[in-house]
N, CA, C and O of each residue as an XYZ file, in Angstrom:
844
protein
N     -26.608    -10.308    -16.963
C     -25.213     -9.891    -17.104
C     -25.035     -8.466    -16.590
O     -24.065     -8.166    -15.894
N     -25.999     -7.573    -16.946
C     -25.933     -6.187    -16.519
C     -26.017     -6.092    -15.004
O     -25.279     -5.335    -14.373
N     -26.940     -6.883    -14.422
C     -27.085     -6.877    -12.973
C     -25.826     -7.351    -12.280
O     -25.433     -6.801    -11.252
N     -25.190     -8.370    -12.837
C     -23.965     -8.907    -12.247
C     -22.849     -7.865    -12.290
O     -22.091     -7.726    -11.329
N     -22.745     -7.128    -13.407
C     -21.713     -6.102    -13.539
C     -21.931     -4.974    -12.536
O     -20.987     -4.492    -11.910
N     -23.188     -4.562    -12.393
C     -23.509     -3.509    -11.427
C     -23.185     -3.973    -10.014
O     -22.660     -3.207     -9.205
N     -23.499     -5.229     -9.721
C     -23.210     -5.778     -8.397
C     -21.711     -5.784     -8.127
O     -21.278     -5.498     -7.011
N     -20.915     -6.109     -9.148
C     -19.457     -6.112     -8.981
C     -18.931     -4.709     -8.709
O     -18.055     -4.520     -7.866
N     -19.476     -3.716     -9.434
C     -19.064     -2.334     -9.194
C     -19.449     -1.883     -7.794
O     -18.702     -1.148     -7.147
N     -20.618     -2.324     -7.321
C     -21.056     -1.974     -5.978
C     -20.137     -2.587     -4.920
O     -19.798     -1.942     -3.928
N     -19.745     -3.828     -5.144
C     -18.841     -4.487     -4.196
C     -17.461     -3.823     -4.208
O     -16.830     -3.665     -3.163
N     -16.999     -3.437     -5.408
C     -15.718     -2.741     -5.507
C     -15.788     -1.387     -4.800
O     -14.864     -1.003     -4.083
N     -16.895     -0.670     -5.010
C     -17.066      0.615     -4.341
C     -17.097      0.469     -2.837
O     -16.534      1.290     -2.112
N     -17.764     -0.587     -2.363
C     -17.802     -0.845     -0.926
C     -16.424     -1.153     -0.371
O     -16.084     -0.731      0.734
N     -15.617     -1.902     -1.150
C     -14.254     -2.226     -0.712
C     -13.396     -0.968     -0.628
O     -12.602     -0.818      0.301
N     -13.554     -0.056     -1.602
C     -12.774      1.179     -1.595
C     -13.211      2.117     -0.485
O     -12.417      2.920      0.004
N     -14.484      2.016     -0.082
C     -14.998      2.889      0.968
C     -14.455      2.501      2.339
O     -14.383      3.336      3.240
N     -14.075      1.239      2.497
C     -13.629      0.746      3.798
C     -12.473      1.545      4.379
O     -12.572      1.980      5.526
N     -11.369      1.763      3.642
C     -10.294      2.579      4.227
C     -10.613      4.063      4.261
O     -10.085      4.794      5.098
N     -11.487      4.519      3.342
C     -11.804      5.943      3.271
C     -12.475      6.419      4.555
O     -12.253      7.550      4.987
N     -13.302      5.558      5.174
C     -14.005      5.969      6.395
C     -13.028      6.250      7.534
O     -13.388      6.910      8.509
N     -11.791      5.755      7.420
C     -10.810      6.007      8.468
C     -10.185      7.391      8.367
O      -9.559      7.856      9.319
N     -10.346      8.051      7.230
C      -9.626      9.303      7.000
C     -10.143     10.458      7.847
O      -9.369     11.344      8.208
N     -11.433     10.470      8.171
C     -12.044     11.625      8.836
C     -11.409     11.928     10.180
O     -11.003     13.061     10.439
N     -11.322     10.913     11.041
C     -10.803     11.146     12.386
C      -9.342     11.597     12.383
O      -9.030     12.630     12.974
N      -8.422     10.844     11.727
C      -7.034     11.325     11.741
C      -6.867     12.662     11.031
O      -5.973     13.434     11.378
N      -7.719     12.950     10.035
C      -7.658     14.249      9.378
C      -7.956     15.375     10.350
O      -7.297     16.415     10.329
N      -8.958     15.163     11.208
C      -9.282     16.153     12.234
C      -8.125     16.307     13.216
O      -7.791     17.421     13.618
N      -7.513     15.184     13.602
C      -6.403     15.240     14.559
C      -5.213     15.982     13.972
O      -4.575     16.779     14.660
N      -4.909     15.723     12.700
C      -3.806     16.435     12.037
C      -4.075     17.941     12.027
O      -3.164     18.741     12.245
N      -5.332     18.322     11.773
C      -5.690     19.734     11.785
C      -5.511     20.363     13.160
O      -5.004     21.480     13.274
N      -5.925     19.649     14.205
C      -5.753     20.149     15.573
C      -4.273     20.291     15.913
O      -3.857     21.266     16.539
N      -3.489     19.308     15.492
C      -2.048     19.357     15.773
C      -1.403     20.567     15.097
O      -0.519     21.209     15.664
N      -1.857     20.870     13.873
C      -1.313     22.031     13.170
C      -1.600     23.313     13.943
O      -0.780     24.231     13.968
N      -2.766     23.364     14.570
C      -3.116     24.547     15.368
C      -2.309     24.600     16.656
O      -1.714     25.626     16.984
N      -2.292     23.486     17.383
C      -1.671     23.476     18.709
C      -0.142     23.498     18.659
O       0.507     23.762     19.671
N       0.444     23.220     17.470
C       1.900     23.301     17.328
C       2.333     24.597     16.630
O       3.510     24.775     16.317
N       1.397     25.476     16.397
C       1.674     26.739     15.721
C       2.021     27.800     16.767
O       1.170     28.201     17.560
N       3.266     28.247     16.760
C       3.730     29.212     17.764
C       3.031     30.560     17.630
O       2.893     31.277     18.622
N       2.588     30.922     16.428
C       1.895     32.197     16.260
C       0.523     32.187     16.920
O      -0.039     33.244     17.209
N      -0.021     30.987     17.160
C      -1.312     30.858     17.833
C      -1.135     30.562     19.322
O      -1.776     31.173     20.177
N      -0.250     29.612     19.605
C      -0.078     29.146     20.986
C       1.053     29.859     21.721
O       1.221     29.672     22.926
N       1.823     30.666     21.017
C       2.911     31.380     21.669
C       4.059     30.462     22.044
O       4.312     29.458     21.377
N       4.751     30.815     23.116
C       5.918     30.053     23.558
C       5.600     28.632     23.956
O       6.489     27.782     24.003
N       4.324     28.364     24.244
C       3.919     27.000     24.618
C       4.245     26.001     23.515
O       4.559     24.842     23.786
N       4.166     26.465     22.261
C       4.384     25.579     21.110
C       5.804     25.662     20.565
O       6.070     25.159     19.473
N       6.709     26.278     21.292
C       8.093     26.373     20.826
C       8.730     24.990     20.764
O       8.344     24.086     21.505
N       9.699     24.833     19.883
C      10.391     23.552     19.752
C      11.019     23.149     21.089
O      11.636     23.958     21.782
N      10.839     21.869     21.424
C      11.464     21.339     22.625
C      10.604     21.388     23.865
O      10.959     20.781     24.876
N       9.469     22.100     23.824
C       8.591     22.135     24.996
C       7.811     20.833     25.101
O       7.607     20.140     24.104
N       7.376     20.504     26.311
C       6.584     19.294     26.514
C       5.303     19.348     25.703
O       4.882     18.337     25.140
N       4.676     20.522     25.635
C       3.452     20.710     24.852
C       3.698     20.336     23.387
O       2.928     19.579     22.796
N       4.774     20.870     22.810
C       5.092     20.592     21.412
C       5.397     19.118     21.187
O       4.986     18.545     20.177
N       6.107     18.508     22.110
C       6.476     17.096     21.971
C       5.262     16.185     22.038
O       5.169     15.209     21.293
N       4.319     16.506     22.941
C       3.106     15.690     23.061
C       2.276     15.771     21.787
O       1.791     14.758     21.283
N       2.117     16.999     21.267
C       1.318     17.138     20.056
C       2.025     16.560     18.825
O       1.371     16.127     17.877
N       3.365     16.556     18.842
C       4.110     15.886     17.774
C       3.837     14.382     17.805
O       3.649     13.758     16.761
N       3.817     13.806     19.008
C       3.518     12.384     19.152
C       2.124     12.071     18.605
O       1.947     11.094     17.877
N       1.144     12.893     18.954
C      -0.225     12.682     18.477
C      -0.290     12.830     16.956
O      -0.978     12.066     16.279
N       0.433     13.819     16.429
C       0.481     14.047     14.985
C       1.033     12.830     14.253
O       0.484     12.412     13.233
N       2.113     12.264     14.769
C       2.722     11.098     14.134
C       1.758      9.911     14.119
O       1.686      9.183     13.128
N       1.025      9.715     15.204
C       0.038      8.631     15.226
C      -1.056      8.831     14.197
O      -1.489      7.882     13.544
N      -1.508     10.086     14.055
C      -2.581     10.384     13.107
C      -2.135     10.224     11.661
O      -2.968     10.010     10.780
N      -0.837     10.325     11.403
C      -0.318     10.203     10.048
C      -0.320      8.764      9.535
O      -0.101      8.538      8.344
N      -0.560      7.795     10.405
C      -0.522      6.392      9.985
C      -1.394      6.137      8.772
O      -0.946      5.529      7.800
N      -2.637      6.596      8.819
C      -3.583      6.323      7.743
C      -3.073      6.871      6.410
O      -3.236      6.230      5.371
N      -2.460      8.046      6.437
C      -2.022      8.689      5.200
C      -0.697      8.107      4.702
O      -0.482      8.014      3.494
N       0.180      7.720      5.606
C       1.473      7.166      5.203
C       1.369      5.713      4.771
O       2.159      5.252      3.947
N       0.404      4.989      5.320
C       0.244      3.571      4.992
C      -0.991      3.321      4.125
O      -1.553      2.226      4.131
N      -1.401      4.336      3.388
C      -2.611      4.218      2.579
C      -2.567      3.052      1.584
O      -3.554      2.324      1.480
N      -1.464      2.841      0.846
C      -1.445      1.694     -0.073
C      -1.660      0.361      0.638
O      -2.370     -0.508      0.131
N      -1.055      0.200      1.799
C      -1.228     -1.045      2.542
C      -2.679     -1.220      2.968
O      -3.211     -2.329      2.906
N      -3.325     -0.142      3.398
C      -4.726     -0.212      3.808
C      -5.628     -0.584      2.635
O      -6.575     -1.355      2.798
N      -5.337     -0.036      1.450
C      -6.155     -0.372      0.281
C      -5.912     -1.813     -0.172
O      -6.833     -2.477     -0.645
N      -4.682     -2.294     -0.031
C      -4.412     -3.701     -0.360
C      -5.207     -4.631      0.547
O      -5.634     -5.704      0.121
N      -5.404     -4.220      1.794
C      -6.191     -5.007      2.735
C      -7.685     -4.883      2.468
O      -8.439     -5.833      2.680
N      -8.114     -3.707      2.000
C      -9.547     -3.440      1.855
C     -10.177     -4.168      0.688
O     -11.327     -4.597      0.773
N      -9.437     -4.316     -0.407
C     -10.007     -4.929     -1.610
C     -10.576     -6.321     -1.345
O     -11.693     -6.601     -1.778
N      -9.853     -7.208     -0.651
C     -10.410     -8.536     -0.390
C     -11.655     -8.515      0.485
O     -12.494     -9.410      0.380
N     -11.791     -7.507      1.347
C     -12.967     -7.450      2.220
C     -14.238     -7.401      1.397
O     -15.226     -8.051      1.739
N     -14.224     -6.633      0.311
C     -15.421     -6.493     -0.500
C     -15.539     -7.486     -1.639
O     -16.645     -7.742     -2.115
N     -14.415     -8.059     -2.094
C     -14.455     -8.862     -3.311
C     -14.199    -10.356     -3.117
O     -14.483    -11.148     -4.016
N     -13.671    -10.751     -1.968
C     -13.457    -12.186     -1.741
C     -14.805    -12.890     -1.588
O     -15.664    -12.436     -0.833
N     -14.985    -13.983     -2.297
C     -16.258    -14.694     -2.271
C     -16.379    -15.633     -1.079
O     -17.480    -16.045     -0.714
N     -15.253    -15.968     -0.479
C     -15.255    -16.872      0.676
C     -14.042    -16.559      1.543
O     -13.013    -16.106      1.042
N     -14.166    -16.798      2.831
C     -13.040    -16.618      3.752
C     -12.327    -15.273      3.528
O     -11.123    -15.225      3.281
N     -13.107    -14.183      3.622
C     -12.549    -12.860      3.340
C     -11.401    -12.517      4.289
O     -10.434    -11.870      3.887
N     -11.506    -12.949      5.545
C     -10.434    -12.675      6.498
C      -9.123    -13.306      6.071
O      -8.067    -12.683      6.176
N      -9.185    -14.545      5.587
C      -7.977    -15.214      5.089
C      -7.422    -14.477      3.863
O      -6.209    -14.366      3.685
N      -8.333    -13.981      3.028
C      -7.897    -13.282      1.818
C      -7.176    -11.988      2.174
O      -6.196    -11.626      1.522
N      -7.652    -11.289      3.203
C      -6.965    -10.080      3.666
C      -5.546    -10.424      4.116
O      -4.593     -9.722      3.779
N      -5.417    -11.504      4.876
C      -4.107    -11.960      5.351
C      -3.189    -12.270      4.173
O      -2.015    -11.897      4.176
N      -3.731    -12.954      3.165
C      -2.950    -13.282      1.977
C      -2.515    -12.016      1.232
O      -1.383    -11.918      0.757
N      -3.439    -11.047      1.139
C      -3.140     -9.817      0.410
C      -2.003     -9.040      1.067
O      -1.124     -8.516      0.382
N      -2.024     -8.968      2.397
C      -0.944     -8.271      3.104
C       0.388     -8.956      2.830
O       1.376     -8.300      2.501
N       0.408    -10.286      2.968
C       1.644    -11.038      2.785
C       2.173    -10.894      1.361
O       3.373    -10.704      1.161
N       1.294    -10.984      0.379
C       1.722    -10.899     -1.018
C       2.160     -9.475     -1.360
O       3.134     -9.287     -2.088
N       1.446     -8.469     -0.840
C       1.821     -7.075     -1.121
C       3.199     -6.748     -0.545
O       3.997     -6.073     -1.195
N       3.478     -7.218      0.655
C       4.805     -6.994      1.237
C       5.875     -7.745      0.453
O       6.978     -7.236      0.258
N       5.549     -8.956      0.005
C       6.483     -9.728     -0.813
C       6.785     -8.989     -2.115
O       7.939     -8.922     -2.539
N       5.758     -8.438     -2.745
C       5.924     -7.634     -3.958
C       6.927     -6.511     -3.727
O       7.798     -6.274     -4.565
N       6.810     -5.822     -2.600
C       7.715     -4.708     -2.316
C       9.128     -5.180     -1.987
O      10.097     -4.491     -2.306
N       9.257     -6.339     -1.355
C      10.598     -6.894     -1.137
C      11.252     -7.268     -2.472
O      12.440     -7.015     -2.672
N      10.488     -7.863     -3.374
C      11.016     -8.186     -4.707
C      11.435     -6.908     -5.430
O      12.520     -6.842     -6.007
N      10.577     -5.902     -5.396
C      10.855     -4.647     -6.077
C      12.099     -3.979     -5.506
O      12.922     -3.445     -6.250
N      12.233     -4.011     -4.183
C      13.415     -3.439     -3.541
C      14.680     -4.172     -3.959
O      15.704     -3.543     -4.228
N      14.615     -5.493     -4.016
C      15.787     -6.287     -4.407
C      16.157     -6.052     -5.867
O      17.338     -5.964     -6.203
N      15.152     -5.951     -6.734
C      15.405     -5.693     -8.158
C      16.110     -4.346     -8.332
O      17.076     -4.238     -9.087
N      15.624     -3.329     -7.634
C      16.217     -1.997     -7.767
C      17.592     -1.927     -7.109
O      18.461     -1.182     -7.561
N      17.789     -2.699     -6.044
C      19.105     -2.737     -5.403
C      20.145     -3.336     -6.333
O      21.265     -2.835     -6.422
N      19.780     -4.404     -7.023
C      20.720     -5.110     -7.889
C      20.858     -4.490     -9.277
O      21.960     -4.390     -9.817
N      19.731     -4.078     -9.844
C      19.741     -3.649    -11.252
C      19.103     -2.281    -11.461
O      18.705     -1.954    -12.579
N      19.000     -1.482    -10.411
C      18.346     -0.182    -10.533
C      18.953      0.704    -11.593
O      18.230      1.413    -12.294
N      20.280      0.679    -11.726
C      20.933      1.536    -12.722
C      20.508      1.186    -14.147
O      20.532      2.042    -15.031
N      20.122     -0.057    -14.367
C      19.643     -0.460    -15.692
C      18.319      0.209    -16.037
O      17.968      0.353    -17.209
N      17.583      0.618    -14.992
C      16.305      1.288    -15.189
C      16.425      2.795    -14.945
O      15.421      3.501    -14.852
N      17.679      3.279    -14.842
C      17.897      4.698    -14.615
C      17.642      5.138    -13.198
O      17.334      6.306    -12.962
N      17.764      4.213    -12.226
C      17.493      4.529    -10.824
C      18.736      4.227     -9.995
O      19.203      3.089     -9.944
N      19.258      5.250     -9.357
C      20.388      5.076     -8.439
C      19.814      4.764     -7.061
O      19.844      5.600     -6.158
N      19.293      3.554     -6.915
C      18.489      3.195     -5.750
C      19.262      3.329     -4.445
O      18.702      3.755     -3.435
N      20.543      2.970     -4.455
C      21.330      2.998     -3.227
C      21.463      4.402     -2.665
O      21.528      4.581     -1.448
N      21.505      5.397     -3.538
C      21.726      6.771     -3.097
C      20.456      7.612     -3.078
O      20.510      8.809     -2.798
N      19.312      6.995     -3.374
C      18.055      7.745     -3.391
C      17.402      7.711     -2.024
O      17.420      6.686     -1.343
N      16.824      8.836     -1.624
C      16.099      8.921     -0.364
C      14.605      8.897     -0.647
O      14.182      8.796     -1.799
N      13.819      8.988      0.403
C      12.363      8.970      0.250
C      11.785     10.370      0.100
O      10.567     10.541      0.156
N      12.635     11.370     -0.089
C      12.169     12.752     -0.190
C      11.888     13.129     -1.641
O      12.775     13.613     -2.344
N      10.655     12.907     -2.086
C      10.200     13.331     -3.416
C      11.095     12.801     -4.534
O      11.423     13.521     -5.477
N      11.485     11.529     -4.412
C      12.321     10.922     -5.452
C      11.638      9.730     -6.113
O      12.240      9.058     -6.951
N      10.395      9.465     -5.747
C       9.713      8.283     -6.268
C      10.012      7.039     -5.468
O       9.594      5.942     -5.839
N      10.740      7.199     -4.361
C      11.051      6.087     -3.468
C      10.300      6.303     -2.153
O      10.136      7.437     -1.703
N       9.850      5.220     -1.549
C       9.114      5.333     -0.296
C       9.450      4.159      0.612
O      10.199      3.257      0.236
N       8.890      4.186      1.803
C       9.000      3.068      2.731
C       7.622      2.454      2.905
O       6.659      3.150      3.226
N       7.532      1.162      2.694
C       6.296      0.413      2.946
C       6.615     -0.617      4.017
O       7.332     -1.585      3.763
N       6.082     -0.408      5.212
C       6.384     -1.307      6.332
C       7.893     -1.485      6.490
O       8.385     -2.602      6.651
N       8.617     -0.365      6.443
C      10.080     -0.310      6.593
C      10.843     -0.880      5.405
O      12.061     -1.042      5.483
N      10.160     -1.186      4.312
C      10.814     -1.679      3.097
C      11.065     -0.496      2.172
O      10.120      0.166      1.743
N      12.326     -0.225      1.860
C      12.633      0.820      0.891
C      12.285      0.302     -0.495
O      12.848     -0.693     -0.953
N      11.363      0.973     -1.157
C      10.847      0.442     -2.404
C      10.365      1.570     -3.305
O      10.376      2.736     -2.909
N       9.947      1.228     -4.504
C       9.401      2.195     -5.439
C       8.022      2.632     -4.953
O       7.230      1.812     -4.489
N       7.744      3.917     -5.061
C       6.449      4.437     -4.618
C       5.402      4.185     -5.699
O       5.196      5.015     -6.585
N       4.746      3.032     -5.613
C       3.712      2.682     -6.593
C       2.333      3.161     -6.153
O       1.355      3.022     -6.888
N       2.262      3.726     -4.952
C       1.015      4.309     -4.474
C      -0.127      3.312     -4.392
O       0.074      2.103     -4.272
N      -1.332      3.862     -4.460
C      -2.530      3.027     -4.371
C      -2.659      2.131     -5.600
O      -3.206      1.032     -5.506
N      -2.164      2.585     -6.749
C      -2.259      1.781     -7.972
C      -1.577      0.428     -7.787
O      -2.139     -0.609     -8.138
N      -0.367      0.445     -7.234
C       0.346     -0.811     -7.007
C      -0.390     -1.720     -6.049
O      -0.494     -2.923     -6.287
N      -0.907     -1.150     -4.956
C      -1.586     -1.985     -3.958
C      -2.886     -2.558     -4.502
O      -3.249     -3.687     -4.170
N      -3.592     -1.795     -5.335
C      -4.840     -2.307     -5.905
C      -4.580     -3.407     -6.923
O      -5.331     -4.380     -6.989
N      -3.527     -3.263     -7.714
C      -3.194     -4.315     -8.675
C      -2.823     -5.600     -7.951
O      -3.294     -6.681     -8.305
N      -1.971     -5.476     -6.933
C      -1.599     -6.670     -6.146
C      -2.827     -7.249     -5.460
O      -3.043     -8.460     -5.487
N      -3.629     -6.391     -4.847
C      -4.829     -6.867     -4.165
C      -5.786     -7.574     -5.106
O      -6.376     -8.592     -4.745
N      -5.946     -7.036     -6.323
C      -6.841     -7.658     -7.306
C      -6.326     -9.037     -7.720
O      -7.110     -9.973     -7.878
N      -5.015     -9.159     -7.895
C      -4.429    -10.460     -8.240
C      -4.678    -11.472     -7.132
O      -5.039    -12.619     -7.396
N      -4.483    -11.041     -5.894
C      -4.691    -11.947     -4.762
C      -6.155    -12.361     -4.665
O      -6.451    -13.532     -4.426
N      -7.067    -11.422     -4.846
C      -8.497    -11.749     -4.795
C      -8.850    -12.762     -5.872
O      -9.589    -13.713     -5.620
N      -8.314    -12.553     -7.084
C      -8.601    -13.490     -8.177
C      -8.058    -14.881     -7.856
O      -8.747    -15.883     -8.049
N      -6.831    -14.936     -7.371
C      -6.240    -16.226     -7.000
C      -7.042    -16.890     -5.885
O      -7.291    -18.095     -5.922
N      -7.441    -16.103     -4.902
C      -8.183    -16.631     -3.759
C      -9.535    -17.194     -4.197
O      -9.904    -18.307     -3.822
N     -10.265    -16.415     -4.990
C     -11.598    -16.868     -5.423
C     -11.521    -18.106     -6.311
O     -12.439    -18.927     -6.320
N     -10.441    -18.237     -7.047
C     -10.327    -19.346     -7.998
C      -9.680    -20.589     -7.398
O     -10.050    -21.706     -7.759
N      -8.728    -20.417     -6.494
C      -7.913    -21.557     -6.062
C      -7.936    -21.851     -4.558
O      -7.277    -22.789     -4.109
N      -8.681    -21.069     -3.776
C      -8.627    -21.271     -2.328
C      -9.031    -22.689     -1.931
O      -8.444    -23.268     -1.017
N     -10.023    -23.247     -2.610
C     -10.504    -24.599     -2.284
C      -9.993    -25.627     -3.287
O     -10.561    -26.712     -3.410
N      -8.925    -25.291     -4.003
C      -8.354    -26.206     -4.982
C      -7.839    -27.466     -4.282
O      -7.138    -27.389     -3.273
N      -8.199    -28.617     -4.835
C      -7.815    -29.893     -4.233
C      -6.390    -30.266     -4.641
O      -6.117    -30.543     -5.809
N      -5.503    -30.268     -3.673
C      -4.116    -30.667     -3.912
C      -3.932    -32.135     -3.575
O      -4.726    -32.699     -2.822
N      -2.892    -32.765     -4.122
C      -2.586    -34.138     -3.701
C      -2.374    -34.188     -2.187
O      -1.951    -33.211     -1.568
N      -2.674    -35.325     -1.622
C      -2.619    -35.449     -0.160
C      -1.242    -35.107      0.390
O      -1.140    -34.549      1.482
N      -0.187    -35.428     -0.342
C       1.158    -35.175      0.157
C       1.526    -33.691      0.108
O       2.541    -33.272      0.665
N       0.674    -32.896     -0.575
C       0.867    -31.443     -0.595
C      -0.171    -30.730      0.261
O      -0.373    -29.523      0.127
N      -0.824    -31.478      1.136
C      -1.910    -30.929      1.935
C      -1.511    -29.741      2.788
O      -2.344    -28.889      3.095
N      -0.238    -29.674      3.177
C       0.222    -28.567      4.014
C       0.141    -27.224      3.275
O       0.141    -26.165      3.902
N       0.070    -27.275      1.939
C       0.029    -26.051      1.141
C      -1.381    -25.643      0.737
O      -1.534    -24.738     -0.083
N      -2.405    -26.267      1.274
C      -3.760    -25.933      0.855
C      -4.212    -24.606      1.471
O      -3.615    -24.097      2.420
N      -5.282    -24.072      0.897
C      -5.867    -22.858      1.443
C      -4.978    -21.641      1.294
O      -4.442    -21.388      0.215
N      -4.816    -20.884      2.373
C      -4.063    -19.629      2.350
C      -2.611    -19.836      1.943
O      -2.035    -18.994      1.254
N      -2.011    -20.954      2.366
C      -0.619    -21.230      2.021
C      -0.463    -21.399      0.505
O       0.531    -20.958     -0.071
N      -1.438    -22.031     -0.130
C      -1.388    -22.233     -1.575
C      -1.548    -20.901     -2.317
O      -0.854    -20.643     -3.301
N      -2.467    -20.063     -1.836
C      -2.670    -18.759     -2.465
C      -1.409    -17.916     -2.331
O      -1.009    -17.239     -3.279
N      -0.779    -17.954     -1.158
C       0.442    -17.174     -0.992
C       1.551    -17.688     -1.919
O       2.300    -16.897     -2.492
N       1.653    -19.010     -2.063
C       2.677    -19.576     -2.952
C       2.454    -19.119     -4.392
O       3.403    -18.755     -5.087
N       1.192    -19.140     -4.837
C       0.887    -18.664     -6.191
C       1.197    -17.173     -6.315
O       1.786    -16.728     -7.300
N       0.790    -16.410     -5.296
C       1.050    -14.974     -5.310
C       2.533    -14.658     -5.281
O       2.981    -13.705     -5.918
N       3.291    -15.447     -4.548
C       4.739    -15.265     -4.442
C       5.381    -15.257     -5.823
O       6.139    -14.346     -6.158
N       5.075    -16.271     -6.618
C       5.681    -16.376     -7.949
C       5.089    -15.358     -8.924
O       5.771    -14.912     -9.847
N       3.805    -14.988     -8.720
C       3.196    -13.984     -9.591
C       3.824    -12.611     -9.374
O       3.854    -11.790    -10.291
N       4.324    -12.358     -8.168
C       4.889    -11.043     -7.861
C       6.251    -10.804     -8.507
O       6.656     -9.652     -8.670
N       6.957    -11.852     -8.875
C       8.279    -11.665     -9.487
C       8.167    -10.919    -10.819
O       8.807     -9.880    -10.977
N       7.371    -11.414    -11.792
C       7.249    -10.639    -13.044
C       6.544     -9.305    -12.835
O       6.840     -8.336    -13.534
N       5.604     -9.241    -11.873
C       4.916     -7.971    -11.631
C       5.890     -6.923    -11.094
O       5.869     -5.772    -11.532
N       6.740     -7.316    -10.152
C       7.729     -6.388     -9.611
C       8.698     -5.934    -10.698
O       9.073     -4.762    -10.743
N       9.106     -6.850    -11.571
C      10.005     -6.495    -12.669
C       9.323     -5.514    -13.624
O       9.944     -4.562    -14.096
N       8.043     -5.755    -13.901
C       7.299     -4.854    -14.788
C       7.198     -3.458    -14.185
O       7.353     -2.462    -14.891
N       6.941     -3.385    -12.888
C       6.866     -2.086    -12.227
C       8.221     -1.388    -12.235
O       8.291     -0.172    -12.413
N       9.302     -2.154    -12.043
C      10.643     -1.561    -12.051
C      10.961     -0.941    -13.406
O      11.671      0.062    -13.482
N      10.438     -1.538    -14.475
C      10.697     -1.033    -15.815
C       9.781      0.136    -16.170
O      10.229      1.145    -16.713
N       8.489     -0.013    -15.857
C       7.486      0.938    -16.340
C       7.254      2.109    -15.385
O       7.130      3.251    -15.827
N       7.195      1.834    -14.076
C       6.736      2.853    -13.136
C       7.656      4.078    -13.061
O       7.143      5.193    -12.956
N       8.974      3.932    -13.108
C       9.821      5.142    -13.096
C       9.523      6.075    -14.268
O       9.643      7.293    -14.134
N       9.134      5.514    -15.421
C       8.784      6.357    -16.568
C       7.493      7.127    -16.297
O       7.359      8.289    -16.679
N       6.543      6.461    -15.632
C       5.290      7.126    -15.261
C       5.565      8.234    -14.251
O       5.018      9.331    -14.364
N       6.412      7.950    -13.268
C       6.761      8.967    -12.274
C       7.453     10.154    -12.931
O       7.172     11.307    -12.604
N       8.352      9.865    -13.853
C       9.077     10.934    -14.543
C       8.128     11.814    -15.339
O       8.256     13.039    -15.335
N       7.172     11.186    -16.025
C       6.185     11.933    -16.779
C       5.285     12.766    -15.885
O       4.896     13.881    -16.234
N       4.958     12.203    -14.713
C       4.109     12.925    -13.769
C       4.812     14.163    -13.237
O       4.201     15.223    -13.103
N       6.112     14.024    -12.931
C       6.868     15.182    -12.427
C       7.034     16.243    -13.504
O       7.032     17.439    -13.213
N       7.180     15.794    -14.765
C       7.339     16.733    -15.873
C       6.071     17.553    -16.093
O       6.129     18.722    -16.474
N       4.907     16.909    -15.842
C       3.615     17.558    -16.090
C       3.187     18.460    -14.932
O       2.196     19.178    -15.060
N       3.903     18.443    -13.808
C       3.523     19.299    -12.693
C       3.699     20.771    -13.070
O       4.678     21.139    -13.719
N       2.740     21.612    -12.658
C       2.905     23.043    -12.941
C       4.052     23.610    -12.129
O       4.224     23.263    -10.960
N       4.828     24.471    -12.737
C       5.947     25.071    -12.019
C       5.430     26.080    -11.021
O       4.471     26.806    -11.283
N       6.099     26.115     -9.844
C       5.653     27.031     -8.795
C       6.233     28.419     -9.012
O       5.968     29.329     -8.227
């Protein structure tokens, strides 16, 4: 039992390491961009509107992908280390279910956000607890949300991927069946996040040291 638990922790650690290895290169690029776009270092070459500044802005935006889409990357990484079979299919399922979760969450906040103390229609993504995930305006659940969704998908995949359905439901076997299960599981999960997560965000902002 002890060996099995240690093995599970090792597999989880390996899954978490997968997206982390991507951080080094874009981190270096972001640092270079900060230097090359700094007018005090580069002079007039780095002034707003110059070709030099525009090129380095383009490179900077590309390097930001890893940091801006970190939750999505972690949702993809968890199945790589924890899926017992067909890990590639599990990654595909995790992406689809995670995006579905955010669409549900966005719809809940659009319709009933005021019930949870959120003026979703008038909130922007600037330090308000709202973010964009693959162009979906949604609650910023960060890596915690993506790991919870990813863990649910991995559990469903490991348990039901080879589940024998009646022949007339054969079109729903495999990945389609896991996505269908995940689809319905995301409705109560999104509702729970809509109720609980804004309180966590509020508490986190309250605990920040004043500048």
